[in-house]
Structure formats: structure tokens, C-alpha cells
C-alpha positions, 0 to 999 in steps of 0.5 A: 631335508627330512630325517637324516638318520634313516638307513637305506635298504638296497635290493637288486632293483631298488633303493629304499630311502627315507621320505623327503618333501620332494617325494610328496607329489607322487604320494599326493597323486596316489592318495587322492586317487581311487588307488587309496580306496582300501586305505581310507581314501581317496583323501583330499589334498589337506588329508594327503598332506597331513598323512605325508607329514605323519610318514616323515614324523613317524621316523622321529617319534618311533625311530622306524617308519615307511621308506620311499621306494626308488629305482636303483638306476633312475631314482624314480619313486615307485611307492612306499613300504615299511613299518607303521605303528601310529597311536591306537594301532594294536601291533606293529605293522608292515605296510606298503603302497605302490603307485598305480602306474608301476603296479604288476612289476613285483616292486611291492614283493621285492620292497616288502620282503627287504623291509621285513628282512631289515626289521627282523635282522637289524631292528630286532623285531620278532613278529609283525602283522599287516592289516588288509581290507579283505576286498584288496585282493592284491594286498591279500595275495601279496601277504600270502606270497610272503607267507603271512597267514590270516590271524582271526584272533588278532585285534583289528584296527577296524571291524572290517579289516583282516589281520595277516601275521608274518612268519617269525624270523626263525620260520624264515631263516633258510626256509623254502618260503624264503627261497621261493620269494627270492626266486620270484623276485629274480623272475621279475628282474628278468627283462620281458618277464610277465607273470601269468594270471592276475597282475600282481604288485 
């Protein structure tokens, strides 16, 4: 079940697939938990169900949306990453959520980097932003590692949100930033690798 025309995005460790009804339990567990505090949560079960229905419907309405992140070897889901542009959003967004028990393994970095590459090269996007709660330090750091910069002039979706603008496609092509992202992702794929300092998604 679910949208049949959603492309898959494959990385070294991951396969990004369209959201399906059977993937809902992990989504619900996350969005009804403290993990969702920076995304309007925790939600009640009805609100979580409505949001997941919107994740699936977004693909039908916009032709793009959020992918479910799967482990390439086990098919376990790790979270979601993709494009998000609901009504009243000022700009198209690159967004993500990682399940709490798999944070700190570079999953978000690998998935979001692949999503951005796909949106720029296959979907024809020329720019994108990410809306972040300033207190969500994991997401702020991930934006920075992806080369996104705080845009104080951009319209926000809430008075307390910060807007991080991603580098344009021409800024990423054959750049030191792109090489650095690829190198960091490769480190996370190494068995036993543990980053120093803060645990990062």
C-alpha cells in the first residue's frame, strides 16, 4: 500500500523508501514521545496518526515528500528525511526525524545529504531551507555540518524558529564541503567508529 511512484534513494548504509502504513508504529512512538518536543510534540495518538497520513498524502499532492529511512541490510527503519512543503510554509524545506534509539550513528547526516543531492540533481530544486527550533542543538549542528547557514532575513513558520539556508547546487558541486560530508559519512560506516564530543545524528 501507499504511493507507488516514489523513487528510492540508496546510500552506503541506507535505502530511503516511501512511507507505508506498516511503518507507522515507530513514527507514532517517536512523535508521541519527548523526542518530538521540537516539532510540536509530544502529540497524542490522533495527532500522530493525522501527521503520518499527511506524510503519505504529501507525495500525492506535491509529487515529493518525506522518505522512510531503512537499513540496507536489515530493512529496520531509522526515521524519516525528505522534502516538506505544507500549506502556509514560506519555502520548501528539507526536514528529518530520527528515532531516539538510533541517534548518534550518523544516520541523519547520511540520509539528509542524500535527500538534498536528489532534490538538487533529480527534482530540479535550486535552493532549500530547514526550519529549526534554536534549542534543538542536534538539528542546528546537523545544519551546520551540511553547510547550511542561518538566514536572519528569511520568513519563519513560527516566531521562535530559525531558518537555515542550504548551499545551492553550484556551491556544493566538487566542493570541499561535499568532500567533507562524504568523509564524515564514511567514518560513521566504519565498524566501531565513535565520534568525540557531543553525540550527533
